[in-house]
N, C-alpha and C positions, 0 to 999 in steps of 0.2 A: 888336589886332583882335578885335572881338566875335564869338563863336561863337553862332549861333542854335540853338535847341532842335532844329529839324529836321535840322541838320547832324550831330547825335549819333544820329539814327535809323538803324539798320543798314538798314532797309527803304529809306530814301531813298538811302543810300550805294550800295546794290546797284542801285537803280532808276537812279541816275545812270550807273553802269557799264553797265547795259543800254542806256541811251540812246546812249552812246558806241559800243557794239557795233553798234547798229542803224544809226547814221550811217555807220560804216565799211563795214558790209555793203552798204548801199543805194547806196554810191558806184559799185559795180560793176554795178548794174542797167541794163537797156537804157534808152536816153535817152527812148524813148516811154513809159516808166513814171514819168517825173519828176513828172507831175501825177496819177498813179495810186497804185500801191503805194508808191513811194518816199516821196511826200508823206504818205500816210496812215500809214505805219509810223513815220515820224519824228514826226509829230504825236502819235501814240498813245504812243510811248515817252516823249516829253516830258511828256505828260499824267499818266503814272504818277507821276513824281517831283514834278511841279507840284501835283498834288492832295494829296500827302503834305505838301508845304510849306504849302499853303493850310489844310489841316486843323490843322496844328500851331499856327496862329495863332488858332484859334477858342477861345472861352472854355469851352464845355461839352464834356464827353466825348461826348455824343450828336452834336454837330456835328462833332467830330473824327472820330468813327466814320463819319459819312456820307461824308466826303471819302476815308476809307480804302476804303469800298465803291466809290466811283467809281474810285479808283486800281486796285482789284482788277478791276473790269470792264474797264478799259483794258488791263490785262495779259492778260486772256483774249482780248480783241479782237486784241491784238498776236500772241498765240499762233496764232490763226486765220490771220492774215496770213503768219506765218512758215511755217505748214503749206502754204498756197497757193503761196508762193514756192518751196518745195521741189517741190511738184507741177509748177510751171511751169519747173522746172530753172534758176531764177535763183540758187539756192544749192545747194551740194553737200551730201552726207550729213553730212560733218564739221561744216560751218557750221550746218546744221540742228540737229544734236544739241547743239552748244555753245549756240546761241540758246535752244533748248527747255529745256536745263538751267538757264540763267540766268533765264529767265522763270519756271520752276518755283520756283527759289530765291526770287525776288522775290515770287511769289504766296504762298508759305508765310510769308514774313516779314510781308507785308501782312495776311494772315489772322490771324496771331498778334497783331499790333498792333490790329486791329479787335476781336478777342475781348477783349483787355485793356481797350480803351476802353469796350466795352459793359459789362463787369463794373463798371468805375468809374462809368459812367453810371447803372447800376441800384442803386448803393449809396445808402443813405439819407444825406442831408446832415448 
């Protein structure tokens, strides 16, 4: 079986773990949130990993970096949603801290990837 380049990215691996955490967490949300926060958080978490994948398929480092930026923005959006879920008492303190820690980890990895891509994008050919 072929292993694609994105599968080797730690940022993608951790983003995938984050998506799994979000899906498990949102299963317990109130049913009236199925088209609200549940749906939004799931789409957001999938967007993080998906944008890293899409960027990995681009030819230029500038294009790759753009998709890393989008993934980073999605991770910040997800953090906002997690904070709100804690405020609404949909998640407890422990769940909140675990999710926040995972989002921070993914954020830092995406930021490092983005910086690396921009360095390569700005190097003379």
